[in-house]
N, C-alpha and C positions, 0 to 999 in steps of 0.2 A: 661567790662563784664567778669565775671569769667568763668572758664571751665564748671561748672555745668550749668550755663545759656546758654552756647553754645550748650549744649546737649538737654536741655528741649525745646520742641516745645510748645509755649504758647497756640496755638490752640488745643493742645492735653492735656490740663490740665482740669481735671474734679473735681470741688470742692466737690461735693457730688455724690456718686455712690451707688445706691441701688442694690447691688449684694449679693445674698444669699450664693454663693459658690465661690470657687477659679476659677472654669471653667467659671462662669458667669462674674466674674471680668476680667479675661483674655480676654474673647470674647468681652466685652464692650470696654475695653481699646484698643484691637487690631483693632476694628472697627474705633474708634476715631483716632488712630495713622495712620491707613491705609488711611483714608480720607486726612489727612495732607500730607502724603508722596506720595499719588497717587499709592498705592499698593492695591492688592486684600486682603480684610479683612479675607477671609477664609484661604488663604495661610499663612498670618501672624499668625492667631490664631492657625493653625495646627502646624506651626514651633515652636511657643512658648509652646504649649501643649506637643509636642514631647520632647522638652528640659525639661519640667516640669516633665515628666514621668521618666526621668533619676534620678532626685533628686529634692526635693522641693526647692523653691527659697526663702523661708522665711529666713531672716538673723537675726531675733530676734528683741526684743523690739517693736513688732507690725509692722515690716517693711518687705515687700517682694520686690524682684527685679527679676521678670520674664524677660527672655531675649532670643533672638534668632539671628542667622545670616541669612540674607535675600538677595536674588537677587533683584537688582533694586535700591539699595541705593548707595549714593556716600560718606556718612559719617554716623557715629553713631548718633542716634536720640532717644529721650525719650518722653514718655507720662507719666502723673501722675494722679492717682485717689486717693481720700480720700473716703474710704468705710464707709457707714452708720453703717454697722455691720462687725466686723472683720471676715475674711475668713481664712481657714486653708491652709497655704502655706508650711506646714511641717517644721517649724523652729525648731532648736534644743532646744530652750527654751519652746517649746510647745504652745507658744502664737500665737493667730490668728493675721493676719496683717490687719490693717486699713489704712496703708500708702503703696501704691503700685506704684512703678516706673517700667515701662516697657521699656527696652532698646532693640533697633533694631540696628544692625550693618551690613555693607556690608559683603556678604558671604566670600569674600577673604581678609578680613581685620582682621585676628585673633588677632594680637598684639594690634591693635587699639581697638578692642572689649574688650580685657582683661584690657587695661588701663582704658577705660571708666567704666567698672564694678568695678575696684578697686577704682577709684575716687568717684563713687556713693556710694559704700559701706562705705568708710571712712567718707564721708559727712553725710550719713544717720545714722551712729553710734553715732553721736554727739547728746546728750540729748537736747541741746538747739535748734537744728535744728528740731528735731521731735516735740518738744513743740510748736515751731512757726508754723509748718505745721498743727498741730492739732488745734491750737487756731485761725488760720487765718479765717477771715470771707470774703469769696468771692475770686474771681480770683486774684484781685490786691494784696491782702495780701498774698495769696499763692505764687505768683511770687516773692514778696519781700522776702519771707522766703528762696527762692533759691539763693538770692543774699547775699553771705557772703564774708568775707575777702578772697582774692585769696590764702593766705598762707594755708588755710584749704585744698585747692584743689591741692596743690603741689604734683607732682608725686613722 
């Protein structure tokens, strides 16, 4: 299993999310990921939105990586949603995001948080990965899209 698969919580993967705005997408993904992690959804959503207010988390090419550091976690964990309609995550290329990966990390694990962000960013910048995520039909194909050669995820 590669590093990305270790981060993604299969129960927090949403193949189709009908969210009209960035806030709705964040709230829905925070609720899903909170259930999986046993966290309070409002706390998670508030932490991610607080981070989002500092600077948009759109990384370009239709991808967003909202994230926050949260109490109550023992390791970084991610949820994923494919949005029916792109939402504005303030990417530098001006493109709305339809692929959203939410990363939560333990509050006192700054280095681990940054490493996970870097791995996810490198992974999601690959055109073939984005194409597979967009073309996937259902949960099984989405999960398969996250399984790539470990060399891609090398730190």
